[in-house]
C-alpha positions, 0 to 999 in steps of 0.5 A: 286241642290243637287249633290252625289259623284260617289264611286263605284270603277272601275268606269267610273267616280269614283270619280265625282260630279254628279247633283241628278233630282231624286230617285225611288225604284226599285226591292227592291233597291233605285236607283237615276236618274244623270246627266252624263257629257255629258248631259245625264241621267241614273239610277244609283244605290245609292247604288254607290254612298255617298248616299248608305250605301257604302257595295257596295263600298267596297266589294272584289270582285271574278271571282271564284276559281282557279280550276273553272277559270282553267277550263274555260281558257282549254275549250277557249283554246279547242275552240280555237284550233278547229275554227283554225282548221276550218278556215285552213280546210275552206281555204283549199276547196278555194285553187284550185290547178292551175296544175289539173285546166289548165289541165283540161281545156287543154285537155277538148279543145284539144280533141274538135279538132279544138279549139273554131272554132274562125277562120276566114277560117272554112277550117283551124285549129287555129295554135298549139301555138294559140290553146294551148294561148287560150284552157290555158287561164282563162276566154275567148279569149284576143282580143288585144293581139291578133291584127296585128299578122297575128293570126286566125280571128287577123289583122282589 
């Protein structure tokens, strides 16, 4: 079988010999069907190999004019700053002041009077210390810590 050498600069397979399976003309240019080192097949432009005219290998690539690159840099810098501001704003919106939340919860429950009504003796309000703990706790009441302490609704 025939082999061709990859000559395209900075190509991962540059300098490697690859097995040629076939050739075809697509979009006005010659392409080669080559077997890659991992056994897969790929269409590669003939200009990238030693079968090509060599014009593609000697081309020096330019990315753009200096002014264009500087304008692109300014644009990317501006966009990055906007993204950073948006992220900071989202993080600030997610964070809540614990003090404000705690005060609001305590005030709302203390206005309710006797508390949650979880006492075993409905005629007696919950003790001040236990009532505050329940009012300011995040989530539900932790019942594990109350067993056997003699607090309202406590012992077994």
